[in-house]
A tleap script that builds the chain and sets N, CA, C and O, in Angstrom:
source leaprc.protein.ff14SB
mol = sequence {
  NMET LYS ALA PHE THR TYR GLU ARG VAL ASN
  THR PRO ALA GLU ALA ALA ALA SER ALA GLY
  ARG THR PRO HIE ALA LYS PHE ILE ALA GLY
  GLY THR ASN LEU LEU ASP LEU MET LYS LEU
  GLU ILE GLU ALA PRO LEU HIE LEU ILE ASP
  ILE ASN SER LEU ALA LEU ASP LYS ILE GLU
  GLN THR SER GLU GLY GLY LEU ARG ILE GLY
  ALA LEU VAL ARG ASN THR ASP LEU ALA ALA
  ASP GLU ARG VAL ARG ARG ASP TYR ALA VAL
  LEU SER ARG ALA LEU LEU ALA GLY ALA SER
  GLY GLN LEU ARG ASN GLN ALA THR THR CALA
}
set mol.1.N position { 218.646 -37.518 -207.652 }
set mol.1.CA position { 218.841 -37.761 -206.227 }
set mol.1.C position { 217.408 -38.774 -205.796 }
set mol.1.O position { 216.241 -38.880 -206.176 }
set mol.2.N position { 218.643 -39.638 -204.401 }
set mol.2.CA position { 217.730 -40.939 -204.169 }
set mol.2.C position { 216.800 -40.081 -202.586 }
set mol.2.O position { 217.268 -39.485 -201.616 }
set mol.3.N position { 215.311 -40.421 -202.997 }
set mol.3.CA position { 214.527 -40.090 -202.129 }
set mol.3.C position { 215.070 -40.621 -200.079 }
set mol.3.O position { 215.531 -41.710 -199.737 }
set mol.4.N position { 214.927 -40.032 -199.630 }
set mol.4.CA position { 214.895 -39.014 -198.154 }
set mol.4.C position { 214.726 -38.554 -197.183 }
set mol.4.O position { 215.236 -37.433 -197.200 }
set mol.5.N position { 213.968 -38.911 -195.634 }
set mol.5.CA position { 213.521 -38.396 -195.087 }
set mol.5.C position { 214.078 -36.830 -193.881 }
set mol.5.O position { 215.123 -36.182 -193.946 }
set mol.6.N position { 213.518 -36.752 -193.415 }
set mol.6.CA position { 213.972 -35.345 -193.315 }
set mol.6.C position { 213.776 -35.255 -191.520 }
set mol.6.O position { 212.905 -36.011 -191.091 }
set mol.7.N position { 214.492 -34.422 -190.500 }
set mol.7.CA position { 213.883 -34.339 -189.035 }
set mol.7.C position { 213.918 -32.969 -189.011 }
set mol.7.O position { 213.829 -32.628 -190.190 }
set mol.8.N position { 214.003 -31.936 -188.272 }
set mol.8.CA position { 214.837 -30.934 -187.687 }
set mol.8.C position { 214.618 -31.478 -186.685 }
set mol.8.O position { 213.596 -32.143 -186.513 }
set mol.9.N position { 216.134 -31.213 -185.214 }
set mol.9.CA position { 216.002 -31.561 -184.122 }
set mol.9.C position { 216.415 -29.990 -183.581 }
set mol.9.O position { 217.167 -29.161 -184.094 }
set mol.10.N position { 215.605 -29.935 -182.331 }
set mol.10.CA position { 215.688 -28.945 -181.340 }
set mol.10.C position { 216.975 -28.558 -180.754 }
set mol.10.O position { 217.450 -27.423 -180.769 }
set mol.11.N position { 217.709 -30.041 -180.025 }
set mol.11.CA position { 218.733 -29.974 -178.991 }
set mol.11.C position { 220.020 -31.059 -179.303 }
set mol.11.O position { 219.967 -32.105 -179.951 }
set mol.12.N position { 220.591 -30.759 -178.968 }
set mol.12.CA position { 221.953 -32.084 -178.918 }
set mol.12.C position { 221.352 -33.752 -179.306 }
set mol.12.O position { 221.152 -34.540 -180.231 }
set mol.13.N position { 221.235 -33.521 -177.465 }
set mol.13.CA position { 220.064 -34.980 -177.366 }
set mol.13.C position { 219.661 -35.792 -178.488 }
set mol.13.O position { 220.139 -36.851 -178.894 }
set mol.14.N position { 218.652 -35.072 -178.932 }
set mol.14.CA position { 217.925 -35.158 -180.292 }
set mol.14.C position { 218.849 -35.233 -181.150 }
set mol.14.O position { 218.887 -36.253 -180.462 }
set mol.15.N position { 219.780 -35.229 -182.073 }
set mol.15.CA position { 220.334 -35.276 -182.986 }
set mol.15.C position { 221.318 -36.043 -182.609 }
set mol.15.O position { 221.551 -36.915 -183.447 }
set mol.16.N position { 222.157 -36.082 -181.464 }
set mol.16.CA position { 222.568 -37.287 -181.420 }
set mol.16.C position { 222.009 -38.933 -181.640 }
set mol.16.O position { 222.549 -39.878 -182.216 }
set mol.17.N position { 220.283 -38.795 -180.698 }
set mol.17.CA position { 219.713 -39.265 -181.160 }
set mol.17.C position { 219.264 -39.898 -182.391 }
set mol.17.O position { 219.604 -41.065 -182.591 }
set mol.18.N position { 218.770 -39.476 -182.976 }
set mol.18.CA position { 218.345 -39.332 -184.218 }
set mol.18.C position { 219.387 -40.173 -185.026 }
set mol.18.O position { 218.974 -41.193 -185.578 }
set mol.19.N position { 220.677 -39.837 -185.137 }
set mol.19.CA position { 221.923 -40.220 -185.701 }
set mol.19.C position { 222.013 -41.456 -185.806 }
set mol.19.O position { 222.206 -42.273 -186.706 }
set mol.20.N position { 221.782 -41.453 -184.360 }
set mol.20.CA position { 222.091 -43.378 -183.892 }
set mol.20.C position { 221.329 -44.715 -184.327 }
set mol.20.O position { 221.674 -45.801 -184.792 }
set mol.21.N position { 219.953 -44.025 -183.900 }
set mol.21.CA position { 218.582 -44.411 -184.479 }
set mol.21.C position { 217.968 -44.642 -185.832 }
set mol.21.O position { 216.892 -45.187 -186.075 }
set mol.22.N position { 218.987 -44.046 -186.809 }
set mol.22.CA position { 219.289 -43.897 -188.171 }
set mol.22.C position { 220.694 -44.135 -188.787 }
set mol.22.O position { 221.694 -43.444 -188.592 }
set mol.23.N position { 220.549 -45.648 -189.856 }
set mol.23.CA position { 221.775 -45.398 -190.337 }
set mol.23.C position { 221.513 -44.961 -191.471 }
set mol.23.O position { 220.364 -44.718 -191.840 }
set mol.24.N position { 223.203 -44.702 -192.625 }
set mol.24.CA position { 223.300 -44.177 -193.070 }
set mol.24.C position { 222.510 -42.094 -193.183 }
set mol.24.O position { 222.447 -41.549 -194.285 }
set mol.25.N position { 222.038 -41.333 -191.861 }
set mol.25.CA position { 221.602 -40.062 -192.229 }
set mol.25.C position { 223.149 -39.399 -191.705 }
set mol.25.O position { 224.135 -39.828 -191.106 }
set mol.26.N position { 222.729 -38.149 -192.290 }
set mol.26.CA position { 223.620 -36.980 -192.138 }
set mol.26.C position { 222.946 -35.569 -191.349 }
set mol.26.O position { 221.846 -35.034 -191.208 }
set mol.27.N position { 223.897 -35.431 -191.081 }
set mol.27.CA position { 223.950 -33.384 -190.393 }
set mol.27.C position { 223.943 -33.165 -191.636 }
set mol.27.O position { 224.655 -33.649 -192.516 }
set mol.28.N position { 222.496 -31.856 -191.735 }
set mol.28.CA position { 222.680 -30.580 -192.154 }
set mol.28.C position { 222.801 -29.326 -191.762 }
set mol.28.O position { 222.959 -29.216 -190.546 }
set mol.29.N position { 222.784 -28.396 -192.330 }
set mol.29.CA position { 222.680 -27.020 -191.930 }
set mol.29.C position { 222.386 -25.988 -193.158 }
set mol.29.O position { 221.424 -25.901 -193.921 }
set mol.30.N position { 223.413 -25.352 -193.064 }
set mol.30.CA position { 223.609 -24.529 -194.335 }
set mol.30.C position { 222.883 -25.378 -196.331 }
set mol.30.O position { 222.161 -24.939 -197.227 }
set mol.31.N position { 223.616 -26.630 -196.107 }
set mol.31.CA position { 223.633 -28.159 -197.023 }
set mol.31.C position { 224.088 -27.413 -198.158 }
set mol.31.O position { 223.615 -27.866 -199.200 }
set mol.32.N position { 224.973 -26.253 -198.346 }
set mol.32.CA position { 225.537 -26.075 -199.628 }
set mol.32.C position { 226.603 -27.122 -200.302 }
set mol.32.O position { 226.580 -27.260 -201.525 }
set mol.33.N position { 227.402 -27.753 -199.621 }
set mol.33.CA position { 228.025 -28.820 -200.134 }
set mol.33.C position { 227.567 -30.165 -200.249 }
set mol.33.O position { 228.244 -31.046 -200.780 }
set mol.34.N position { 226.027 -30.407 -199.590 }
set mol.34.CA position { 225.939 -31.537 -199.369 }
set mol.34.C position { 224.622 -32.179 -200.300 }
set mol.34.O position { 224.624 -33.348 -200.686 }
set mol.35.N position { 223.531 -31.233 -200.581 }
set mol.35.CA position { 222.895 -31.278 -201.192 }
set mol.35.C position { 223.396 -31.044 -202.686 }
set mol.35.O position { 222.676 -31.359 -203.633 }
set mol.36.N position { 225.075 -30.291 -202.924 }
set mol.36.CA position { 224.764 -30.870 -204.521 }
set mol.36.C position { 225.868 -31.808 -204.360 }
set mol.36.O position { 226.718 -31.678 -205.241 }
set mol.37.N position { 226.100 -32.679 -203.532 }
set mol.37.CA position { 227.029 -34.036 -203.115 }
set mol.37.C position { 225.723 -34.902 -203.522 }
set mol.37.O position { 226.036 -35.719 -204.388 }
set mol.38.N position { 224.531 -34.966 -203.211 }
set mol.38.CA position { 223.333 -35.521 -203.147 }
set mol.38.C position { 222.641 -35.557 -204.813 }
set mol.38.O position { 221.977 -36.418 -205.390 }
set mol.39.N position { 223.041 -34.483 -205.154 }
set mol.39.CA position { 222.677 -33.771 -206.572 }
set mol.39.C position { 223.181 -35.546 -207.459 }
set mol.39.O position { 222.486 -36.477 -207.866 }
set mol.40.N position { 224.661 -35.314 -207.436 }
set mol.40.CA position { 225.450 -35.475 -207.922 }
set mol.40.C position { 225.541 -37.276 -207.984 }
set mol.40.O position { 225.919 -38.077 -208.839 }
set mol.41.N position { 224.971 -37.391 -206.571 }
set mol.41.CA position { 224.878 -39.165 -206.137 }
set mol.41.C position { 226.209 -39.423 -205.598 }
set mol.41.O position { 226.278 -40.651 -205.543 }
set mol.42.N position { 227.512 -38.830 -205.087 }
set mol.42.CA position { 228.430 -39.088 -204.189 }
set mol.42.C position { 227.625 -39.958 -202.600 }
set mol.42.O position { 227.706 -41.040 -202.018 }
set mol.43.N position { 227.073 -38.989 -202.503 }
set mol.43.CA position { 226.369 -38.986 -201.255 }
set mol.43.C position { 225.005 -39.526 -201.437 }
set mol.43.O position { 224.593 -39.323 -202.579 }
set mol.44.N position { 224.303 -40.054 -200.786 }
set mol.44.CA position { 222.798 -40.626 -200.568 }
set mol.44.C position { 222.519 -40.890 -199.077 }
set mol.44.O position { 222.155 -41.998 -198.682 }
set mol.45.N position { 222.622 -40.294 -198.617 }
set mol.45.CA position { 221.603 -39.960 -196.603 }
set mol.45.C position { 220.673 -40.901 -196.956 }
set mol.45.O position { 220.400 -41.022 -198.150 }
set mol.46.N position { 220.138 -41.587 -196.139 }
set mol.46.CA position { 218.504 -42.152 -196.404 }
set mol.46.C position { 217.384 -40.510 -194.885 }
set mol.46.O position { 216.279 -39.999 -194.698 }
set mol.47.N position { 218.799 -40.500 -194.336 }
set mol.47.CA position { 217.214 -39.364 -193.710 }
set mol.47.C position { 218.952 -38.410 -193.265 }
set mol.47.O position { 220.067 -38.838 -192.964 }
set mol.48.N position { 218.311 -36.833 -193.456 }
set mol.48.CA position { 218.868 -36.063 -193.530 }
set mol.48.C position { 218.285 -35.229 -192.261 }
set mol.48.O position { 217.100 -34.936 -192.417 }
set mol.49.N position { 219.174 -34.536 -190.365 }
set mol.49.CA position { 219.513 -34.510 -189.682 }
set mol.49.C position { 219.269 -33.021 -189.653 }
set mol.49.O position { 220.302 -32.560 -190.140 }
set mol.50.N position { 218.524 -32.084 -189.370 }
set mol.50.CA position { 218.477 -30.944 -190.239 }
set mol.50.C position { 218.825 -29.902 -188.396 }
set mol.50.O position { 218.059 -29.769 -187.442 }
set mol.51.N position { 220.078 -29.446 -188.568 }
set mol.51.CA position { 220.722 -28.937 -186.604 }
set mol.51.C position { 220.870 -27.587 -186.953 }
set mol.51.O position { 221.859 -27.109 -186.397 }
set mol.52.N position { 220.147 -26.631 -187.802 }
set mol.52.CA position { 219.896 -25.616 -187.827 }
set mol.52.C position { 219.098 -24.431 -186.446 }
set mol.52.O position { 219.236 -23.218 -186.288 }
set mol.53.N position { 218.433 -25.267 -185.805 }
set mol.53.CA position { 218.069 -24.975 -184.114 }
set mol.53.C position { 219.257 -25.004 -182.832 }
set mol.53.O position { 219.004 -25.470 -181.721 }
set mol.54.N position { 219.940 -24.701 -183.029 }
set mol.54.CA position { 220.780 -26.178 -181.775 }
set mol.54.C position { 221.667 -23.897 -182.223 }
set mol.54.O position { 221.707 -22.984 -183.048 }
set mol.55.N position { 222.086 -24.326 -180.941 }
set mol.55.CA position { 222.978 -22.912 -180.611 }
set mol.55.C position { 224.406 -22.880 -180.615 }
set mol.55.O position { 225.153 -22.446 -179.738 }
set mol.56.N position { 224.708 -23.432 -181.792 }
set mol.56.CA position { 226.323 -23.396 -182.432 }
set mol.56.C position { 226.538 -22.507 -183.653 }
set mol.56.O position { 226.882 -22.718 -184.815 }
set mol.57.N position { 226.153 -21.270 -182.834 }
set mol.57.CA position { 225.981 -20.020 -184.101 }
set mol.57.C position { 227.159 -18.923 -183.732 }
set mol.57.O position { 227.431 -17.872 -184.313 }
set mol.58.N position { 227.817 -19.578 -182.471 }
set mol.58.CA position { 228.586 -18.097 -182.004 }
set mol.58.C position { 230.155 -18.592 -182.539 }
set mol.58.O position { 230.675 -19.563 -183.090 }
set mol.59.N position { 230.598 -17.035 -181.907 }
set mol.59.CA position { 231.983 -16.904 -182.006 }
set mol.59.C position { 232.773 -16.222 -181.143 }
set mol.59.O position { 233.214 -15.097 -181.381 }
set mol.60.N position { 233.066 -17.120 -179.707 }
set mol.60.CA position { 233.785 -16.221 -179.247 }
set mol.60.C position { 235.116 -16.614 -178.664 }
set mol.60.O position { 235.313 -17.820 -178.512 }
set mol.61.N position { 236.083 -15.737 -178.308 }
set mol.61.CA position { 237.216 -16.095 -177.665 }
set mol.61.C position { 237.263 -16.911 -176.626 }
set mol.61.O position { 236.354 -17.159 -175.834 }
set mol.62.N position { 238.822 -17.505 -176.656 }
set mol.62.CA position { 238.973 -19.049 -176.150 }
set mol.62.C position { 239.930 -18.257 -174.762 }
set mol.62.O position { 240.569 -17.246 -175.053 }
set mol.63.N position { 239.959 -18.605 -173.783 }
set mol.63.CA position { 241.236 -18.335 -172.841 }
set mol.63.C position { 242.987 -18.183 -172.879 }
set mol.63.O position { 243.885 -17.589 -172.282 }
set mol.64.N position { 242.800 -19.104 -173.957 }
set mol.64.CA position { 244.427 -19.231 -174.737 }
set mol.64.C position { 244.583 -18.284 -175.326 }
set mol.64.O position { 245.723 -18.005 -175.697 }
set mol.65.N position { 243.445 -17.404 -175.643 }
set mol.65.CA position { 243.993 -16.210 -177.116 }
set mol.65.C position { 242.890 -16.075 -178.690 }
set mol.65.O position { 242.472 -15.310 -179.559 }
set mol.66.N position { 242.875 -17.716 -178.086 }
set mol.66.CA position { 242.490 -17.972 -180.169 }
set mol.66.C position { 240.719 -17.518 -180.226 }
set mol.66.O position { 240.161 -16.564 -179.684 }
set mol.67.N position { 240.204 -18.493 -181.009 }
set mol.67.CA position { 238.787 -18.568 -181.345 }
set mol.67.C position { 238.193 -19.892 -181.156 }
set mol.67.O position { 238.668 -20.956 -181.552 }
set mol.68.N position { 236.962 -19.692 -180.425 }
set mol.68.CA position { 236.167 -20.799 -180.750 }
set mol.68.C position { 234.713 -20.799 -181.327 }
set mol.68.O position { 233.768 -20.487 -180.603 }
set mol.69.N position { 234.465 -21.315 -183.236 }
set mol.69.CA position { 233.602 -21.331 -184.022 }
set mol.69.C position { 232.605 -21.722 -183.972 }
set mol.69.O position { 232.851 -22.784 -184.544 }
set mol.70.N position { 231.249 -21.796 -183.681 }
set mol.70.CA position { 230.905 -22.895 -183.543 }
set mol.70.C position { 230.204 -23.352 -185.106 }
set mol.70.O position { 230.349 -22.571 -186.046 }
set mol.71.N position { 229.375 -24.780 -185.321 }
set mol.71.CA position { 229.262 -25.165 -185.858 }
set mol.71.C position { 228.757 -24.695 -186.832 }
set mol.71.O position { 229.255 -24.747 -187.957 }
set mol.72.N position { 226.945 -23.794 -186.333 }
set mol.72.CA position { 226.447 -22.829 -187.499 }
set mol.72.C position { 227.226 -21.573 -188.063 }
set mol.72.O position { 227.259 -20.871 -189.074 }
set mol.73.N position { 227.697 -21.666 -187.109 }
set mol.73.CA position { 228.364 -19.507 -187.648 }
set mol.73.C position { 228.466 -19.589 -189.291 }
set mol.73.O position { 229.093 -20.500 -189.832 }
set mol.74.N position { 227.731 -18.459 -190.104 }
set mol.74.CA position { 227.382 -18.365 -191.484 }
set mol.74.C position { 229.112 -18.421 -191.040 }
set mol.74.O position { 229.719 -18.393 -189.970 }
set mol.75.N position { 229.583 -18.534 -192.784 }
set mol.75.CA position { 231.021 -18.160 -193.208 }
set mol.75.C position { 230.879 -16.421 -194.199 }
set mol.75.O position { 231.909 -15.795 -194.447 }
set mol.76.N position { 229.651 -15.953 -194.585 }
set mol.76.CA position { 229.286 -14.473 -193.900 }
set mol.76.C position { 230.013 -13.769 -192.692 }
set mol.76.O position { 231.025 -13.114 -192.447 }
set mol.77.N position { 228.733 -14.371 -191.996 }
set mol.77.CA position { 229.666 -13.684 -190.128 }
set mol.77.C position { 230.448 -13.513 -190.170 }
set mol.77.O position { 230.775 -12.336 -190.023 }
set mol.78.N position { 231.737 -14.794 -190.475 }
set mol.78.CA position { 232.871 -15.532 -189.442 }
set mol.78.C position { 233.970 -14.284 -190.913 }
set mol.78.O position { 235.102 -13.824 -190.762 }
set mol.79.N position { 233.168 -14.143 -191.968 }
set mol.79.CA position { 234.577 -13.380 -192.716 }
set mol.79.C position { 234.438 -11.969 -192.071 }
set mol.79.O position { 235.376 -11.173 -192.032 }
set mol.80.N position { 233.080 -11.694 -191.519 }
set mol.80.CA position { 233.258 -10.104 -191.403 }
set mol.80.C position { 233.015 -9.464 -189.926 }
set mol.80.O position { 232.679 -8.368 -189.479 }
set mol.81.N position { 233.377 -10.782 -189.397 }
set mol.81.CA position { 233.737 -10.609 -187.755 }
set mol.81.C position { 235.369 -9.661 -186.930 }
set mol.81.O position { 236.484 -10.131 -186.706 }
set mol.82.N position { 235.040 -8.798 -186.775 }
set mol.82.CA position { 236.208 -8.162 -186.563 }
set mol.82.C position { 237.411 -8.620 -185.972 }
set mol.82.O position { 238.426 -7.952 -186.173 }
set mol.83.N position { 237.495 -9.954 -185.066 }
set mol.83.CA position { 237.965 -10.378 -184.616 }
set mol.83.C position { 239.523 -11.656 -186.045 }
set mol.83.O position { 240.712 -11.959 -186.137 }
set mol.84.N position { 238.361 -11.817 -186.632 }
set mol.84.CA position { 239.207 -13.253 -187.692 }
set mol.84.C position { 239.452 -11.483 -188.719 }
set mol.84.O position { 240.655 -11.223 -188.754 }
set mol.85.N position { 238.990 -10.899 -189.112 }
set mol.85.CA position { 240.474 -10.021 -189.813 }
set mol.85.C position { 240.957 -9.230 -189.288 }
set mol.85.O position { 241.516 -8.321 -189.901 }
set mol.86.N position { 240.906 -9.303 -187.657 }
set mol.86.CA position { 242.639 -8.750 -187.044 }
set mol.86.C position { 243.488 -9.693 -187.345 }
set mol.86.O position { 244.502 -9.560 -188.031 }
set mol.87.N position { 243.016 -10.852 -186.740 }
set mol.87.CA position { 244.082 -12.034 -186.686 }
set mol.87.C position { 243.653 -13.283 -187.048 }
set mol.87.O position { 243.677 -14.217 -186.246 }
set mol.88.N position { 243.324 -13.377 -187.993 }
set mol.88.CA position { 243.038 -14.678 -189.128 }
set mol.88.C position { 242.478 -14.007 -190.856 }
set mol.88.O position { 241.813 -14.375 -191.825 }
set mol.89.N position { 243.175 -12.974 -190.445 }
set mol.89.CA position { 243.237 -12.176 -192.358 }
set mol.89.C position { 243.459 -13.323 -193.508 }
set mol.89.O position { 242.836 -13.118 -194.550 }
set mol.90.N position { 244.144 -14.325 -193.459 }
set mol.90.CA position { 244.067 -14.821 -194.707 }
set mol.90.C position { 242.426 -16.132 -194.839 }
set mol.90.O position { 241.537 -16.443 -195.632 }
set mol.91.N position { 242.789 -16.376 -193.844 }
set mol.91.CA position { 240.805 -17.342 -193.425 }
set mol.91.C position { 239.196 -16.250 -194.466 }
set mol.91.O position { 238.384 -16.457 -195.369 }
set mol.92.N position { 239.527 -15.340 -193.686 }
set mol.92.CA position { 238.128 -14.215 -193.478 }
set mol.92.C position { 238.536 -14.004 -195.803 }
set mol.92.O position { 237.614 -14.002 -196.619 }
set mol.93.N position { 240.049 -13.870 -196.199 }
set mol.93.CA position { 239.877 -13.432 -197.130 }
set mol.93.C position { 239.889 -14.743 -198.095 }
set mol.93.O position { 240.115 -14.598 -199.297 }
set mol.94.N position { 239.617 -16.142 -197.483 }
set mol.94.CA position { 239.148 -17.378 -197.892 }
set mol.94.C position { 238.303 -17.497 -198.733 }
set mol.94.O position { 238.217 -17.647 -199.952 }
set mol.95.N position { 236.927 -17.290 -196.831 }
set mol.95.CA position { 235.800 -16.862 -197.371 }
set mol.95.C position { 234.986 -16.531 -197.943 }
set mol.95.O position { 233.865 -16.948 -198.234 }
set mol.96.N position { 235.989 -15.119 -198.275 }
set mol.96.CA position { 234.828 -13.950 -199.228 }
set mol.96.C position { 235.150 -14.742 -201.065 }
set mol.96.O position { 234.396 -14.535 -202.015 }
set mol.97.N position { 236.785 -15.863 -201.146 }
set mol.97.CA position { 236.800 -15.458 -202.518 }
set mol.97.C position { 236.454 -16.809 -202.604 }
set mol.97.O position { 236.406 -17.302 -203.730 }
set mol.98.N position { 236.270 -17.321 -201.882 }
set mol.98.CA position { 235.632 -19.557 -202.214 }
set mol.98.C position { 234.888 -18.955 -202.520 }
set mol.98.O position { 235.548 -18.172 -203.204 }
set mol.99.N position { 232.950 -18.303 -202.652 }
set mol.99.CA position { 232.061 -18.422 -202.842 }
set mol.99.C position { 231.112 -17.147 -202.735 }
set mol.99.O position { 231.241 -16.342 -201.813 }
set mol.100.N position { 230.129 -17.008 -203.757 }
set mol.100.CA position { 229.552 -16.292 -203.660 }
set mol.100.C position { 228.863 -15.327 -202.489 }
set mol.100.O position { 228.236 -15.907 -201.603 }
set mol.101.N position { 228.946 -14.066 -202.458 }
set mol.101.CA position { 227.552 -13.705 -201.620 }
set mol.101.C position { 226.864 -14.686 -200.726 }
set mol.101.O position { 227.209 -15.170 -199.648 }
set mol.102.N position { 225.166 -14.946 -201.900 }
set mol.102.CA position { 224.733 -15.665 -201.555 }
set mol.102.C position { 225.146 -17.474 -200.964 }
set mol.102.O position { 224.609 -18.226 -200.151 }
set mol.103.N position { 226.383 -17.596 -201.893 }
set mol.103.CA position { 225.695 -19.099 -200.716 }
set mol.103.C position { 226.849 -19.009 -199.295 }
set mol.103.O position { 227.143 -19.904 -198.501 }
set mol.104.N position { 227.342 -17.545 -199.358 }
set mol.104.CA position { 228.196 -17.366 -198.362 }
set mol.104.C position { 227.094 -17.627 -197.193 }
set mol.104.O position { 227.095 -18.587 -196.422 }
set mol.105.N position { 226.390 -16.828 -197.222 }
set mol.105.CA position { 224.779 -16.125 -196.443 }
set mol.105.C position { 224.608 -17.581 -196.527 }
set mol.105.O position { 224.477 -17.291 -197.716 }
set mol.106.N position { 224.437 -19.249 -196.437 }
set mol.106.CA position { 223.350 -20.011 -196.120 }
set mol.106.C position { 224.123 -21.184 -195.756 }
set mol.106.O position { 223.709 -22.157 -195.125 }
set mol.107.N position { 226.100 -20.859 -196.540 }
set mol.107.CA position { 226.925 -21.548 -196.005 }
set mol.107.C position { 227.084 -21.424 -194.028 }
set mol.107.O position { 226.805 -20.495 -193.270 }
set mol.108.N position { 227.685 -22.903 -193.746 }
set mol.108.CA position { 228.284 -23.212 -192.159 }
set mol.108.C position { 229.264 -23.338 -192.637 }
set mol.108.O position { 229.670 -23.411 -193.796 }
set mol.109.N position { 229.931 -23.384 -191.107 }
set mol.109.CA position { 231.572 -24.145 -190.616 }
set mol.109.C position { 231.349 -25.083 -190.836 }
set mol.109.O position { 232.172 -25.806 -191.399 }
set mol.110.N position { 229.752 -25.633 -190.386 }
set mol.110.CA position { 230.146 -27.290 -190.745 }
set mol.110.C position { 230.077 -28.132 -191.738 }
set mol.110.O position { 230.481 -29.287 -191.598 }
savepdb mol mol.pdb
quit
């Protein structure tokens, strides 16, 4: 894995500003996929922007009857959500089948 810098941001504006001033930056939330890709040298970001402090961890009903799933919703929480289990059962089952509990607890939808 190549060297990189790391920054934790607290607002979407900070995240956008950091990405704008830093070439080859990547956003990181759960990090389960990105870190694997970095280890294999498929991805080599020079800067990681941690967005875990952003308020993007909600599952909300839309006025059209669907769901808006925030980028920081953990896969475990999404799979267990009553509305997802009832109305999007295939999604819930895919999340449960796609990774171990440990990975689902860390991984985000982003």
